[in-house]
C-alpha positions as CSV (number, residue, x, y, z in Angstrom):
1,M,81.4,112.0,79.2
2,R,77.8,111.5,79.6
3,I,77.4,115.1,81.5
4,A,79.2,117.0,78.9
5,I,77.0,115.3,76.1
6,E,73.9,115.9,77.9
7,A,74.4,119.2,79.8
8,A,76.8,120.9,77.6
9,K,75.9,119.7,74.2
10,F,79.5,118.6,73.4
11,S,79.2,116.1,70.6
12,P,80.2,112.5,71.1
13,E,83.4,112.7,69.4
14,E,84.3,115.7,71.2
15,A,83.5,114.4,74.7
16,N,85.2,111.1,73.8
17,G,88.4,113.5,73.1
18,C,87.8,115.5,76.0
19,A,88.0,112.4,78.1
20,A,90.9,110.6,76.5
21,R,93.2,114.2,77.2
22,W,91.4,114.0,80.7
23,R,92.8,110.5,81.3
24,R,95.9,110.7,79.5
25,F,97.2,114.2,81.2
26,R,95.2,114.8,84.0
27,N,97.9,116.0,85.9
28,V,99.3,118.3,83.2
29,G,96.4,120.8,83.2
30,T,94.7,120.4,79.8
31,M,91.4,120.3,81.4
32,G,91.4,123.7,81.8
33,K,91.0,124.0,78.4
34,F,87.6,122.3,78.3
35,E,86.4,124.0,82.0
36,S,85.1,127.2,80.0
37,K,83.4,125.5,77.4
38,L,81.9,123.4,79.3
39,I,80.5,126.0,81.9
40,N,79.2,128.3,79.4
41,N,77.4,125.8,77.8
42,M,75.7,124.7,80.6
43,I,74.8,128.4,81.5
44,A,73.5,128.9,78.1
45,R,71.3,125.7,78.3
46,G,69.7,127.2,81.2
47,Y,71.5,125.9,84.0
48,D,71.0,129.0,86.1
49,F,73.7,128.4,88.7
50,P,77.3,129.0,87.5
51,N,78.4,127.1,90.7
52,F,76.5,124.1,90.0
53,A,78.2,123.8,86.7
54,K,81.3,124.3,88.1
55,S,80.4,121.8,90.6
56,C,80.0,119.5,87.8
57,F,83.2,120.1,86.1
58,D,85.2,119.6,89.4
59,Q,83.3,116.2,90.0
60,I,85.0,115.2,86.3
61,K,88.5,116.8,87.1
62,D,88.0,114.6,90.6
63,L,87.1,111.4,88.6
64,A,90.0,111.7,86.0
65,S,92.7,112.8,88.8
66,Y,90.9,109.2,90.8
67,G,92.9,107.1,87.9
68,F,93.7,103.1,88.8
69,P,92.8,102.6,92.4
70,E,95.9,100.8,94.1
71,S,93.8,98.0,95.4
72,H,93.0,96.8,91.5
73,A,96.4,96.8,90.8
74,A,97.6,94.9,93.4
75,S,94.9,92.5,92.5
76,F,96.1,92.4,89.1
77,A,99.8,92.0,89.9
78,Q,99.1,89.0,91.9
79,L,96.6,87.6,89.1
80,V,99.5,88.1,86.8
81,Y,102.0,86.4,88.9
82,V,99.8,83.4,89.8
83,S,98.9,82.8,86.1
84,S,102.6,83.1,84.9
85,W,103.7,80.7,87.4
86,L,101.0,78.0,86.5
87,K,101.8,78.5,82.8
88,H,105.8,78.1,83.9
89,L,105.2,75.0,86.4
90,H,102.6,73.3,83.7
91,A,103.5,74.2,80.4
92,P,107.2,75.5,80.4
93,T,107.8,75.2,76.7
94,R,104.9,77.5,75.8
95,F,105.6,79.7,78.5
96,A,109.0,80.2,77.2
97,A,107.7,80.8,74.1
98,G,105.1,83.6,75.2
99,Y,102.0,81.6,74.8
């Protein structure tokens, strides 16, 4: 988002909207809609090399496709499992009620 705001002069709302779309639909291909705008704005602002602007966009695209790492997902799953077991063990009524 910071690259889009600083280098391509996207508004904060526009950059946030782009980031939300990139996170949600990264595999569908909606990122291409913003590629030309980001690159053209960077070139218009004096970034001389189209390859540099393209490289910036590619880095954003790669980050968007990275997603949530599996190691974090496994750690989170273990944390949820252990905390659920402890609630079940020490407060079964509350656990059953969803507290």
